[in-house]
N, C-alpha and C positions, 0 to 999 in steps of 0.2 A: 600755671598755664594750664590751660582747658587743648587735652590735645584731639578729643573728639570731634570729628567734623559732622556739621549739621548735615541734615537729610539733602538740601539743595547743594552745598559742597560734594556729599556722597553721590548725586547724581552726576554730577559735572566732570570727575573724576573716573565715573562709568561709563563715559560718553564713549570713550577710546574703546571699547569693548562692543559696545553697539554698534561703532562704526566699521570696527574690525569685522562687523558679520556680512556687511558691502561691499570693504577695499579694504582687504589684511596686508599683511606683510610682502606678499607675495606679490599683489598687486601694485603696490607702492616701489618694488624694486621694477616692475617693468616701466614705470615710468621713471624711475631715477635713471635705470640705463638709456632711456631716449632723452634725458634732460626734459622733462615735458613737464609743465605744471599740470595737476589735473583738477580742471577748473569745476568739474562736474562736482567734486566733492567738495569745494570752497564754497561752492553754492549751497551745495546740499548745509554745510553747518553756520550758513548766513541766515538760510530759511529755519535750520532749527534753534537759531538764538543764540548762535555761542561767538559768534566772531565782535560783535560788540559788547562783551562781559564788562569792560572798565569805561563803559559808555553809558550818560545818563537815559533812563526812560524815554525821557521826551524828546530824545534825537535819533530814535530806534534802538537802545540798547537795554542791557539789563541792569544796569546800575549796580555793579558788583566792584569786585576790587582786585587787585595783582595775586592775592591768596587764590581766587576763583581761576584766575587766567594761569596761575602755572598747576592747579589741580586738572584744568582743560589737557594742558601740555604733558604733563605728567601722565595722564591715564591714557594720551594716545600714544606714547612713547613707550610703554609699557605694552604694548603692542607690535612695536617694533613700525610704528607710523610716525615719523618727528617733522612736525610742518614747520619748515622754516619760513613759510609767511606769517606765519603767528607771532613771530618777534617781531619781523620789520613791520608789518603792515598795523594787526589789531592794538597789540603791547605798545611798541616806540611811535606810533604816527596818531590812533584815534584815540587814545588815551591821552596821549599828548594834547592834539585838538583840544580833547572834550575840558580839558584842565584850564588852557590857555589862549583857546581859540577864539576870535569875534563872535557873537551871536548870529552875524551872518554866516561866516565861517560856518558855524557847527549846524546850523539850516542847511546848508549847500551842502556839503560833504562827509557831514556822520549819518544821515540814515541810508543813504544806496552804498555807503564801504562797508556799514552794518549789514545790508542783506546781501553784501558778496557780487553786488553789482558792480563796482568799481574798485579797484585794486592800489592798494600803496605802497611805498617802501619810503628805506631812509637811507639818503643820501649825507655821508660825513667825512667819509676815509679819502686819503689822496697819495699818488704816488711818490711826492715828495718829501710827504708829511708824515705818512705811517702812524704810530702810535703817538706822535707830538701834535697835536689835535692846534694848539696854539698857533704852530706854523702852515695851517692849510692858505691856500691864495686863491682861491676863487673867491671873486670879486664881486659884487653886487653893488655897481655904481648908481651913486644918486644922480639922477636930472633936475632941471630945470624947473621940471613940472612936477616934482617931490617922487616921479617914479622910478623906476632902476633899470639897469642893465647890467644882465648876468653875464658871466665871463669864466669860463675856468673848466676844469677837469676832476670828475670821481672815479674812483676804483674800486671793484670786489663790492659791486652794490647788488644785493641779493635781490633776486625778483624781479629786479627793474624792466627784465625784457617783456613782461607780461602786466607790469604795473602803469598805472594809468597817472597817478600821481605821485610825486617822491616830495617829503619834509627833507628840504636842503638846506645845511648848515653852510652859512657862507658869510664873509667877512664884508662889511659896510664900511670899516675904517681897517687898512692894511696894517700887517704888525707890526712894521715900523713906523708907525704913527701914531700907532695906542697908544695911551697914557698907562696903561699894564695891558700886561699882555693879556686877560680876559676879556680887557675891554673890547670893542667893534664886533660882536658876534650877530647874526640876526639869522631865524629860523622863516625860510620862504616856503610858501606851497608853490609848487613849479608843475604846470601840465607836460607832461613826457612825451605827449604829441604837437607839442607846440613850436612853432619855427625857430629853427637855432639849436635845438635840441637833438644828439646824435646818439644813440645808443649802439655798443659793440660788445657783443658775448664773449666771453673769454673762455676759452679751455682750459678745461679742470679737472683734474685727473679724479676726485671726488665724486662718488655714486649717489647724485642727488635730483629730487626733478627741479629745485630751483637752480639758475643761472645765476652766474656772476658776470655782472656787466660794469664795461666801463661807460661812463656820459659825460660828453661832453657839450659845453654850454658856450656859443657864440649868440653875444649879443640877445639873449634872451628878454624880452619885453617883460617886466613885473611892476605892479601896481602895489600901491598903500593896501590895497585888499589883501594882497598874498603874503603878508607879513605877520609872522606869531609871536604875537608879545610885542617888544619893544623894539624899534631900531638900534642896533649898538650894543642890547644888552640883553643880546640870547645867553649869552653864557650860564648868566645865572637859574635859566630856568631849563638849560639845556641836562641838568641830570635829571631830571625829571625822565628823561627817555635812557640813559645811561644806564642807573641804576637798575630800573625792569628789566633792560635787555638781560644784563647779569644774571638777574632774579629766574626768568624764563627759561634763558639758556641751561642753568641748573637743574630745574625742573626737566628739561629735554634731558638731561646728559643722565638723571639717577634711574628717569623710566628705561631709556634704551639699557643702564647698567644692569637695571632688574628683569629687562625683556632677557639678555644676555645671559643672565645666570638663570632665569626659567628656562630656555630652552638647553641648557647644559645640564641642569636635573634631570629633566625628562628624556633627556639621553642617554645620562649617564646611570638611569635606573633600568633603560632597556636595553644596553650594549654589555653582550658579555664578553667577556676575556678571561681564559683561565678560569673556566666555569663558574662565576661570579660573576653580578654586575659591576662594572668598575666603579660604579659610584659607592662600592663598598669598600675601597680602597682609599686608606685616609690621605694619599698621596694628590687626592682628586677632592676627597672630603673637606681636608683644612683649607685649600687655597678657595673652594667655593665660598667655605664658611667667614673665612676673610672678607671677601669680596662681597658677599653678602650685606656684613655687617658695617663695612666701609659706604655701601648705598643708603645704609638705613640712617647714618651718621651723618651723612652726606645732605638727607630728605630734612633732617630736625634744622639744619642752618639753612637752606632753602626754605622752609615754612617760618623760621623766624626773622628772615629779611623780608620776606613776605608781608609778614604779620606788619613790622617795622614802618614798612612804607605805608601801607592802608591807615596806622593810626597817626601818620605825620610825626612820625619818630625819624633819627637821624639814622637810615637805612644803607649806607656807601658802606661801612665797617662788616657788616654782615654780609652785603650784596657781593660784593668782592671775595670773602670767605668762602662764599657758598659757590661762586662763580671757579675756583680754584679749585676746591675739594671737589667737588662733584665731576668736574674733567677728571683729576689723578683717580678718582674709584670709578668712574666709567671706564676708564681705560686699562686698569687692573682688571676690572670683572670683564670684558669684554678679550683679553688676554687671555685670562683662566679659561673661558669658555670656547677659544680657539683651542688652548691644549688640551680640554676636555675631549671637542669632537675628533682631533685629530687631522687626519687626510681629509676627514670628511668635510673639515671647517672651510676648506678651500674651494668647493664644489660651489654652483649655482644651486643645489636640489636643497640644500641647510642655510645656504645663505650668510651665515655667521660670520667669515671673514668680514664681509659689505659691512660690516656694523663698524670695524676697527678702523680704514681712514677716517670716518666721519666724526668718530670721537677725538679722534688724536687731531683733527681739523680742530677741534675744539679748545683743545688746550693752548692753542694758538691765537684763535679768530674768535670774538673781533679784538676783544683784548689780550695780550700774552699773558704767559704763568708771569714772567719778570716782572710785569709792571704792577699786574695784582698784587705781586711779593712785597712791589716798592709801598705800595698803598699802604699796604697794612705795617709795613716796617716803618714808614712816616709816619702816617698821620694816625696808628693805632697804638704803638709799640712808643715813636716819639724819639726815632731813632734819627740821625743828621740825614740829612736830604743826600742823594749820590747821583744824581745828574742834572 
C-alpha cells in the first residue's frame, strides 16, 4: 500500500491550517459556547470547493472520495475545528444522493448544497428505537395516488435547526408487517420548512456549535419524487451512509487527539517546575508518547476504511474498527493533555478541557462502542450473536 498522499490530497489536508488563519479554535469556541452555527465559514468552504468533495463535477462537486473527505475533516480537527455538519451533510447526505438519487434530484439539490447555499442533515435516530434501528416507527404511509404522508419523531438530529433539508429514514412497511426486519425501509428527501414539520432544539451539555434537535412529522406530504432509491428497499443502501459516517468521525477524532497532544507538547516545553520544563519528566513524556502512538495507529485504520470504501471493497469491518479505536485514542489523548496542563486545563484561556466532553460523546454517539464491538465480535470474529 502506498502511504504517500498526492499533491491534491495534501492540499485538502492542509486546508485546515489555511482556514485556521481566519477561523481558529478560539473563534470556533465562541460559536460553540453560543451553540451558533458559523454560517459564513460554511459558505466559505462551499466557495472554496470543499463541501462537494464526494459529488461528481457535473453537479458542482469535485468528484473525489471518502479518503479526501476524511483528510478534510482530519486537517480541520488537527487545528481544533471539528465541523459536525461535514458529517451529516456532505458525507452522509450529498454523497449518498450522488450515488443513489435520480437525475432530477441530483440536478436540483446537489449544486446549491455543494456551494454552501443549502444545508442538509440526516435523520434516523428515534427516542424509542435508539441503537435498534430496525424498530423505528416513523411511517411514510402510501396514499391512493402513490404519494406519501409522513408521521413520526426523530431525536438527536445534528444541525437540523439550520438545515433546509433532511434525508429521513422511515418505514413504508411497519416492522410487524415486514417479511424480514430489514424490509420496509425507505429514504426520503424532506423539506424541513414544509407544513407539518416541527423542530425542537434540545438542551445539551456539550460545547459545540451544532445543535441537536427533535423533529416531529405530522402528516407531512411527500411525493414519489422525494424517494431516494426504491420504496421498501432502502436498507440495502443505508450502509452507504453509515460506513462513511463512522470513517469521517474517526478522522475527526484522530485530528482532535492530535491537536490535544500538540497543545500539551507546546505547553510542556514552556512550563517550568523544579527548574526544568515539565516535558522533560518521563511522568509526562511517556503518557504523551503513548497517546501519540495510539492516534497514529487509529489514523492508519481510518485510511484503510476510507480506501476500502472508495475502492468498492467491504468497508464495514474497517469502518467499525476505525470509529471504535479512534474514539478510545482521542479520549486518552485529551485526558493526557488535561493532566499535562494541570489546573490551566480548566480555564477558558487554554480551552483544553472543552475537548473532553466532545470526544467522550463520540464514544457513545452516533453508535456506541458496545455496538461497534458487537459487530466486530459477530461479523468479523464469527462469534454467536448476543442480542
